[in-house]
C-alpha positions, 0 to 999 in steps of 0.5 A: 567131196571127194574130189576135193580130197584128192585135189588137197592130197596132191597139194601136200604131194601125198601119192594119189592111187589108181582110183584116185586117178581115174577119177580126175581123168574121167571128170566131165562137168565144167566145174570139176575140171576147173578145179583140177586145173586150178589145182595145176596151176598152184603146184606149177606156180610152187616150183616154176612161178609165172615162168614159161620155157620155150622150145624152138622146133627144126624138123630138118628131115622129114623121111622115115624108114618107119610106118606107123599107122597113125603118122602123116610122115610115114614112109609109104606116104605120098602126101606129106612134103619131103625134105631133108635140110642142110647143115646152113639152113639148119644152123640160120634156122636155130640162129633166128629161134636163139635170137627169137628169145627161145631156151632150147633147139629141138633138132627133129627127124623121121628115122631117115636111113640116110641119117642112120646110115651116116650118124656122124652128119647127125652128130656134126648137126647137134655139134655145129647147133652148140657151137653157133648157139650154146642153147640146150638141144633135144634130138630125136632121132628116134632108135639109134645105137648106144654109141651113136647116143654117146656121140651126140652127148659128147657133141652137145646133146642135153635131151633124147625125145623117143616116144612110146605113145602108148604102153600098151602093148597090143596097142604099141603093135597096131601103132607103130607097125614092125617096131620093138616095144623094148628097143625104144624104152631100152635106148631112153635107158640108155641115154639116161644113164649116160646123162641125158635127160628123157622126154617121153610121149604119150598119142590120147585118141588113138585107142588107148583108154584111161588104164591105159593112160594111167599105166603110162603115168607109171612107166614115165615115174619108173623111167624117171624122165624129166618131160612129159608129152600128152598130145592128142591124136589127129587123124592124117590123110594118106594113112590107115588111121585117116578116117579114125574118129577125131576126139576132143583135146579134153582128154589131153587137158586133163592129161596135162593136169593130171601130170601136174599133180603127179609130177609137180617138178617136171616139164610138160609141154603145151604144144602148138604142133596139135591145135596150133596158137588158138588151142595154147591158152587152155593148155597153160591153164591146164598146167603146161610150163613148157611151149613148144613147136615154135617155128619161124615162118617161111622158112620151109619146115614142116610140123608133125600132128599139123604139117602147116597149122599157124607156121607161115602165117607167124603165129607159132613164134615167140612174138606171136604167143606173148598175147596169150602168155599175157592173158594167162598171167604168164611170162617168158623165163630167161635162157639162164633159168632155163640152162639151170633147169636143165643142169640140175635136173641132170645132177638129180637124176645121175644120182636118181639112176645111180 
């Protein structure tokens, strides 16, 4: 059977052809999908055992200069909650997340002109959170100048998250209005050369087809990213894509699984921000090995794809996900295991990018 041949190649870590990847992504029969997911879990276990990494999410500014057609927080939308958290609020939240058992602090913001014009304030946030927690830090500030990237690294940032959403340039222009495709790629390349790890992101269900998705996988490989994210587009109120036909999550789940087959040793998140706690088990069973968007309840923080889903109920917490992990036969890694992975990946990436 053709599927079995492809999956055998995956287990042996033989590179798959475009035709083979396309075949995997187009599966609709549950028996075939289950085989793909099972193979993905086998490869995850080979590299990570039963251990799952946990990311705490601190969306500290919801202001953004961009007017992306898909984003709830686009500059012209009057519906989302707008806030900038103070340094003290950010640090207190980071400490709460650390004490709950997370392994990384994800400091996320819109491309907020307040911080773009005052980069020292952003750098100070990173430095203070690093000093107070000692945890690895991911920053998501949008496209920033090379000098600011250098200073963020000096302040303690380990990861740079900057998503293209798609690597189809025509679709990119429709989604990320008046933004430069190459500038986003070049910012990531520079950060990587300076020693940061890169997370790339793919949005599905927003106009891309299977060949577009495969092209994104190829671009992720060329960029030598260390974490690869795929999320289903959720139509957002107050945006030009508000009435876009919502898709199911099958494409996202297959993307996760196929990413694991192609990149068996990388980090692949299951985001709580798309479908909340109820969708976590499916994403873990598809081969994800990171849980992202863990948020302390009642802190006044928003999510991105779903601004309020499962936050104040306390479901998006380390405690709230434990039952799901147990059902999946998985368990929390410890912070030393995650720090070791990050350090080893940095060394490996620097050697590969020269």
